[in-house]
C-alpha positions in Angstrom: 6.5 -60.6 0.9 6.7 -59.1 -2.6 9.1 -61.8 -3.9 7.7 -64.8 -5.6 10.5 -66.8 -4.1 9.3 -66.4 -0.5 8.3 -69.5 1.3 7.1 -70.5 4.7 6.5 -73.7 6.5 3.2 -75.6 6.4 1.1 -76.6 9.3 -0.7 -79.8 10.0 -4.0 -77.8 10.6 -6.0 -77.6 7.4 -7.9 -74.5 6.3 -11.4 -74.2 7.7 -14.0 -74.6 4.9 -16.1 -71.5 4.2 -19.6 -73.1 4.8 -21.4 -69.7 4.6 -20.1 -69.1 1.1 -21.0 -72.6 0.0 -24.6 -72.1 1.2 -24.8 -68.9 -0.9 -23.9 -70.8 -4.0 -26.9 -73.1 -3.5 -27.6 -75.5 -6.3 -25.4 -73.8 -8.9 -22.2 -75.5 -9.9 -18.9 -73.7 -9.1 -18.7 -72.8 -12.8 -22.2 -71.4 -12.9 -21.6 -69.4 -9.7 -18.3 -68.1 -11.1 -20.2 -66.9 -14.2 -22.7 -65.1 -12.0 -19.8 -63.4 -10.2 -18.4 -62.2 -13.5 -21.8 -60.8 -14.5 -22.2 -59.0 -11.2 -18.7 -57.5 -11.7 -19.7 -56.1 -15.1 -22.8 -54.6 -13.6 -20.6 -52.4 -11.3 -17.8 -51.8 -13.7 -15.3 -54.3 -12.1 -13.3 -57.0 -14.0 -12.5 -60.2 -12.1 -11.1 -63.5 -13.5 -13.5 -65.7 -11.5 -13.6 -69.3 -12.4 -14.7 -72.6 -10.8 -11.2 -73.1 -9.3 -11.5 -69.7 -7.5 -14.9 -70.6 -6.1 -13.5 -73.9 -5.0 -10.6 -72.3 -3.2 -12.9 -69.9 -1.4 -15.2 -72.7 -0.3 -12.2 -74.7 0.9 -11.1 -71.8 3.1 -7.9 -71.3 1.2 -8.8 -67.6 0.5 -9.6 -66.1 3.9 -10.4 -62.7 2.5 -11.0 -61.6 -1.1 -9.2 -58.7 -2.8 -11.0 -55.4 -3.0 -12.4 -56.0 -6.4 -14.0 -59.3 -5.4 -15.2 -57.7 -2.2 -17.1 -55.1 -4.1 -18.6 -57.7 -6.4 -19.7 -60.0 -3.5 -21.2 -57.2 -1.5 -23.1 -56.1 -4.7 -24.4 -59.7 -5.2 -25.5 -60.0 -1.5 -26.5 -56.5 -0.4 -26.8 -55.8 3.3 -24.1 -58.3 4.2 -20.6 -57.8 5.4 -17.6 -59.9 4.4 -17.8 -61.8 7.7 -21.5 -62.7 6.8 -20.1 -64.4 3.7 -17.7 -66.5 5.8 -14.5 -64.4 5.2 -12.1 -63.1 7.9 -12.0 -59.4 8.6 -9.7 -57.6 6.1 -7.8 -56.0 9.0 -6.7 -59.4 10.2 -5.1 -60.3 6.8 -3.7 -56.9 5.6 -0.4 -57.4 3.8 0.0 -61.1 4.0 0.1 -63.3 0.9 -2.3 -66.2 0.5 -1.0 -69.7 1.1 -2.3 -73.1 1.9 -0.9 -73.1 5.4 -3.7 -70.9 6.6 -3.3 -71.4 10.3 0.5 -71.7 10.6 1.4 -69.8 13.8 3.5 -66.6 13.6 6.1 -67.0 16.3 8.1 -64.0 17.4 11.5 -64.4 19.0 9.7 -63.8 22.3 7.7 -67.0 21.6 4.5 -65.1 21.3 2.5 -66.4 18.3 0.1 -64.7 15.9 -2.5 -66.4 13.8 -1.7 -65.5 10.2 -4.2 -64.4 7.5 -4.5 -64.4 3.8 -4.2 -61.5 1.4 -6.0 -61.3 -1.9 -5.0 -63.6 -4.7 -3.4 -67.0 -4.9 0.2 -67.9 -4.2 2.2 -71.1 -4.0 2.3 -72.7 -0.6 5.4 -72.2 1.4 8.2 -74.7 1.1 7.5 -77.6 3.5 11.2 -78.5 3.9 11.9 -75.4 6.0 10.7 -76.7 9.3 12.1 -75.6 12.6 11.1 -76.3 16.2 9.2 -73.6 18.1 8.2 -72.9 21.7 4.6 -73.3 22.8 2.3 -71.2 20.7 -0.2 -68.6 22.1 -2.9 -67.7 19.7 -3.4 -64.0 19.1 -7.0 -63.5 18.1 -8.7 -60.4 16.7 -5.3 -58.8 16.0 -6.3 -55.4 14.6 -8.9 -54.8 17.2 -6.3 -55.3 19.9 -3.7 -53.2 18.0 -6.1 -50.3 17.7 -7.4 -50.7 21.2 -3.8 -50.3 22.5 -3.2 -47.5 20.1 -6.1 -45.4 21.3 -6.2 -46.2 25.0 -4.4 -43.0 26.0 -5.6 -40.8 23.2 -6.4 -40.6 19.6 -4.7 -40.5 16.2 -1.6 -41.7 14.7 0.9 -40.5 17.3 -0.6 -42.9 19.8 -1.0 -45.6 17.2 2.7 -45.7 16.9 2.9 -47.3 20.3 1.3 -50.4 18.9 4.4 -51.1 16.9 6.1 -52.2 20.1 5.2 -55.8 20.4 6.0 -56.9 16.9 8.9 -59.2 17.9 11.6 -57.1 16.3 12.2 -54.4 19.0 15.8 -53.2 18.7 17.9 -53.6 21.8 20.8 -51.2 21.5 22.5 -52.7 24.6 22.7 -56.0 22.7 24.2 -54.5 19.6 27.7 -55.6 20.6 26.8 -59.1 21.7 26.8 -62.2 19.4 23.4 -62.7 17.7 21.9 -66.2 17.5 21.3 -67.6 14.0 17.8 -66.5 12.9 15.2 -69.1 12.0 11.6 -69.3 10.7 10.1 -67.6 13.7 12.3 -64.5 13.0 11.1 -64.5 9.4 7.5 -64.7 10.6 8.1 -61.8 13.0 9.7 -59.7 10.2 6.7 -60.3 7.9 4.4 -59.4 10.8 6.3 -56.1 11.2 5.7 -55.2 7.6 2.0 -56.1 7.8 1.4 -54.0 10.9 3.2 -50.9 9.6 1.2 -51.0 6.4 -2.1 -51.5 8.4 -1.3 -48.5 10.6 -0.2 -46.3 7.7 -3.5 -47.1 5.9 -5.4 -45.9 8.8 -3.3 -43.1 10.3 -0.6 -41.9 7.9 3.1 -41.7 8.5 3.7 -39.0 11.1 4.3 -40.5 14.5 5.0 -44.0 13.0 8.3 -43.4 11.3 10.7 -43.2 14.3 9.2 -46.3 15.9 9.3 -48.2 12.6 13.0 -47.6 12.3 13.7 -49.8 15.3 12.5 -53.1 13.8 14.3 -52.2 10.6 17.6 -52.0 12.4 16.8 -55.3 14.1 15.9 -56.9 10.7 19.3 -56.1 9.2 21.0 -57.4 12.4 19.2 -60.7 11.7 20.6 -60.7 8.1 24.1 -60.1 9.5 23.7 -63.0 11.9 23.0 -65.3 8.9 20.3 -68.0 8.7 21.2 -71.6 8.6 18.7 -72.5 5.9 18.6 -70.9 2.4 14.8 -70.7 2.4 14.9 -68.8 5.7 17.7 -66.5 4.4 15.6 -65.7 1.3 12.6 -64.8 3.4 14.7 -62.7 5.7 16.2 -60.8 2.8 12.9 -60.2 1.1 11.3 -59.2 4.4 14.1 -56.8 5.3 13.8 -55.2 1.8 10.0 -54.8 2.1 10.4 -53.4 5.6 13.0 -50.9 4.3 10.5 -49.8 1.7 7.7 -49.5 4.2 9.9 -47.4 6.6 11.1 -45.4 3.6 7.5 -44.7 2.7 6.8 -43.5 6.2 9.8 -41.1 5.9 8.6 -40.1 2.4 5.1 -39.3 3.5 6.2 -37.4 6.5 8.5 -35.1 4.5 11.9 -36.7 5.3 13.0 -37.1 1.7 16.7 -37.8 2.4 15.8 -40.6 4.9 13.3 -42.1 2.4 15.9 -42.1 -0.4 18.4 -43.9 1.8 15.8 -46.6 2.8 14.7 -47.1 -0.8 18.4 -47.5 -1.9 18.9 -50.0 0.9 15.9 -52.0 -0.3 17.2 -51.8 -3.9 20.7 -53.1 -2.8 19.1 -56.0 -0.9 17.0 -56.9 -4.0 20.0 -56.9 -6.3 22.2 -58.9 -3.9 19.5 -61.7 -3.9 18.2 -61.4 -7.4 14.7 -60.6 -6.2 13.1 -58.9 -9.2 9.8 -58.2 -7.4 11.5 -56.4 -4.6 13.7 -54.5 -7.1 10.6 -53.4 -9.0 8.9 -52.3 -5.7 12.0 -50.3 -4.7 12.2 -48.6 -8.1 8.5 -47.8 -7.9 8.8 -46.0 -4.7 12.0 -44.3 -5.8 10.2 -42.9 -8.8 7.4 -41.5 -6.6 9.9 -39.9 -4.2 11.8 -38.3 -7.1 8.6 -36.8 -8.4 7.8 -35.4 -5.0 11.3 -34.1 -4.4 11.3 -32.1 -7.7 13.4 -34.5 -9.7 11.0 -35.4 -12.5 13.6 -36.8 -14.9 14.8 -39.2 -12.3 11.2 -40.2 -11.7 10.8 -41.1 -15.3 14.0 -43.1 -15.4 13.3 -45.0 -12.1 9.7 -45.8 -13.3 11.0 -47.1 -16.6 13.7 -49.2 -14.8 10.9 -50.6 -12.6 8.9 -51.6 -15.7 11.9 -53.4 -17.3 12.4 -55.4 -14.1 8.7 -56.0 -13.5 7.6 -57.1 -17.0 8.5 -60.8 -16.6 6.6 -61.0 -13.3 3.3 -61.1 -15.2 1.3 -58.6 -13.2 -0.7 -56.1 -15.3 -1.7 -54.2 -12.2 1.9 -53.7 -11.2 2.8 -52.5 -14.7 -0.2 -50.1 -14.5 1.0 -48.5 -11.3 4.5 -48.2 -12.7 3.1 -46.5 -15.8 1.4 -44.0 -13.5 4.7 -43.4 -11.8 6.2 -42.6 -15.2 3.3 -40.3 -16.0 4.0 -38.3 -12.9 7.5 -37.8 -14.0 6.5 -36.6 -17.5 4.0 -34.2 -15.9 6.8 -32.8 -13.8 8.7 -32.2 -17.0 5.7 -30.4 -18.5 5.6 -33.1 -21.2 1.8 -33.4 -21.7 2.2 -35.9 -24.6 4.5 -38.2 -22.6 2.1 -38.0 -19.6 -1.0 -38.7 -21.7 0.7 -41.7 -23.3 1.7 -43.1 -19.9 -1.7 -42.5 -18.5 -3.4 -44.3 -21.4 -1.0 -47.3 -20.9 -1.8 -47.3 -17.2 -5.5 -47.4 -17.8 -5.2 -50.2 -20.4 -3.1 -52.3 -18.1 -5.4 -51.7 -15.2 -8.4 -52.9 -17.3 -6.8 -56.3 -17.7 -7.8 -56.9 -14.1 -6.1 -58.6 -11.1 -4.1 -61.8 -11.3 -2.3 -64.2 -9.0 1.0 -62.5 -10.0 0.0 -59.2 -8.3 2.3 -58.4 -5.4 0.7 -58.4 -1.9 1.9 -54.9 -1.2 -0.3 -53.5 -4.0 -3.5 -54.1 -2.0 -3.9 -50.3 -1.9 -4.0 -50.0 -5.7 -7.5 -49.9 -7.0 -9.6 -47.6 -9.1 -9.4 -44.9 -6.5 -5.6 -44.8 -6.5 -5.6 -44.8 -10.3 -7.9 -41.8 -10.3 -5.9 -40.1 -7.5 -2.6 -40.4 -9.3 -4.1 -39.2 -12.6 -5.5 -36.2 -10.7 -2.0 -35.4 -9.5 -0.7 -35.5 -13.1 -3.3 -33.1 -14.3 -2.7 -30.8 -11.3 1.0 -30.7 -12.1 0.2 -29.8 -15.7 -2.1 -27.0 -14.5 -5.4 -28.5 -15.8 -7.3 -27.8 -12.6 -10.9 -28.7 -13.7 -9.7 -32.1 -15.1 -7.6 -32.7 -11.9 -10.6 -31.9 -9.7 -12.8 -34.4 -11.6 -10.4 -37.2 -11.0 -9.7 -36.3 -7.4 -13.4 -36.2 -6.6 -13.9 -39.6 -8.1 -10.9 -40.9 -6.2 -12.3 -39.8 -2.9 -15.7 -41.3 -3.7 -14.3 -44.6 -4.8 -11.8 -45.2 -1.9 -12.5 -48.0 0.5 -13.3 -46.7 4.0 -10.4 -48.7 5.4 -7.9 -46.3 3.8 -8.5 -43.2 5.9 -5.2 -41.7 4.9 -5.9 -42.0 1.2 -9.4 -40.5 1.6 -7.9 -37.5 3.3 -5.2 -37.3 0.6 -7.6 -37.4 -2.3 -9.9 -34.9 -0.7 -7.0 -32.6 0.0 -6.0 -32.9 -3.7 -9.6 -32.0 -4.6 -9.7 -29.0 -2.3 -6.4 -27.6 -3.9 -7.6 -28.2 -7.4 -10.9 -26.5 -6.8 -9.2 -23.6 -5.1 -6.7 -23.1 -8.0 -9.5 -23.6 -10.5 -11.5 -20.6 -9.2 -14.1 -22.5 -7.1 -13.3 -21.3 -3.5 -16.6 -22.3 -1.9 -16.3 -25.9 -3.0 -12.6 -25.9 -2.1 -13.4 -24.8 1.4 -16.1 -27.5 1.8 -13.6 -30.2 0.7 -10.9 -28.7 3.0 -13.3 -29.0 5.9 -13.8 -32.7 5.2 -10.0 -33.1 5.3 -9.9 -31.3 8.7 -12.5 -33.7 10.0 -10.1 -36.6 9.2 -7.0 -35.1 10.7 -7.9 -36.4 14.2 -7.1 -40.0 12.9 -4.7 -39.3 10.1 -1.3 -37.6 10.5 0.5 -37.0 7.2 2.9 -34.1 6.5 2.1 -34.5 2.9 -1.6 -33.9 3.5 -1.0 -31.0 5.9 1.4 -29.4 3.4 -1.3 -29.6 0.7 -3.9 -28.2 2.9 -1.6 -25.3 3.9 -1.1 -24.5 0.2 -4.9 -24.5 -0.3 -5.4 -22.1 2.6 -2.9 -19.7 1.0 -4.7 -19.8 -2.3 -8.0 -19.2 -0.5 -6.9 -16.2 1.5 -8.0 -13.6 -1.1 -11.5 -15.3 -1.1 -12.3 -14.9 2.5 -15.8 -13.6 1.7 -16.8 -16.6 -0.4 -19.2 -19.0 1.3 -17.5 -21.2 3.9 -14.0 -19.9 3.2 -13.6 -17.9 6.3 -14.7 -20.8 8.5 -12.2 -23.1 6.8 -9.3 -20.6 7.2 -10.1 -20.0 10.8 -10.3 -23.8 11.6 -7.1 -24.5 9.6 -5.3 -21.7 11.4 -6.2 -23.3 14.7 -4.4 -26.6 13.8 -1.4 -27.4 15.9 1.8 -26.9 13.9 3.8 -30.0 13.2 7.5 -30.1 14.0 
């Protein structure tokens, strides 16, 4: 979870060494190979803090999957190879989980079904070994994402069907049991809660929020029922509170992205209250971050500035430059909404400078979405709000080009932003072409935010029907099923 206080139990099974990566190093020492990684990063404009210790951790199997910056560097160094060819686990199997030494500790749901955990980018302290509890027989759940997506698309396509795969996360809410005494939660429940957060984020990355929100609300209710029941061990209680807060933020984001702003505000406030009750600064910063984003989208720019500044005050001691960069962008969005160009430019400059410091072990796991593409996309939104359409279009185009293919929803978002900026900037033919690319993605992505943006673009393009491609775009857009 986002809190640095979160712990989990160790396992007696050690990480599997990454022999493929060791072979690629050849006769070079770990320090020499780390220097080669840093040189390769500079060649493609990345900044990574690679040293001999990092290489050692990769080869020891402690890092099952590198973060996106390292991934781009490694694939640049070894063209034609995938992450799995380098000995890493597929990213989809580790999305949203923090790295820890207990790589193969089973994830046990209250139903006794276990899931093999993964590692997220970066290094974190191993979970507290004193928080051991007995579990039932474990069943290994392999190739998790493939199975999730297979179930999601068995009866159709897109995010609505993908929501069905939220069912077996081990936190299904039983309304009939609401009045019965709840057993004291343990480590298996904390694992299930963390798994719920991971799966929601994975599905949102791929498919957007619409169709996921209502299903995601069920595990959230179950999570707070676990908190009410009270854990016996403090370490378990800390994990449950952190997990419930992160789950509230994830569900809040689904509400936010699907246009349910009041619901989103309530979920973010719930996460903020949970963070403050437990003194979890990382969770508090995350809640304020999302609150600032919501306030901007809801037309409350001054609140967006205040929330972003509050997030920065809380986050500063956490030591993550990337987190501070994102929070500066949230502030910039608020200043743009206030039509304060100077304030916006200053916040954007601060965000870029902080981003350029690179990644660190202090970066929260939920920030795996935040790379150069997101930075460009958020800056595009600022310039669009300020009415500088050409500048907004340049950043939106770059965002779409840079985005990792895993984040289908973000690719659609950035391209929709590009289409709107081009349309408002007097380039209707290019806007229509970009809009067509968004329409191509809507079979797998459902986001009210994106559909609203596209509808606005269509209205701007109506007077330009005779421009190349505009009529075809408008006809195809008009044929879209209307969302409720």
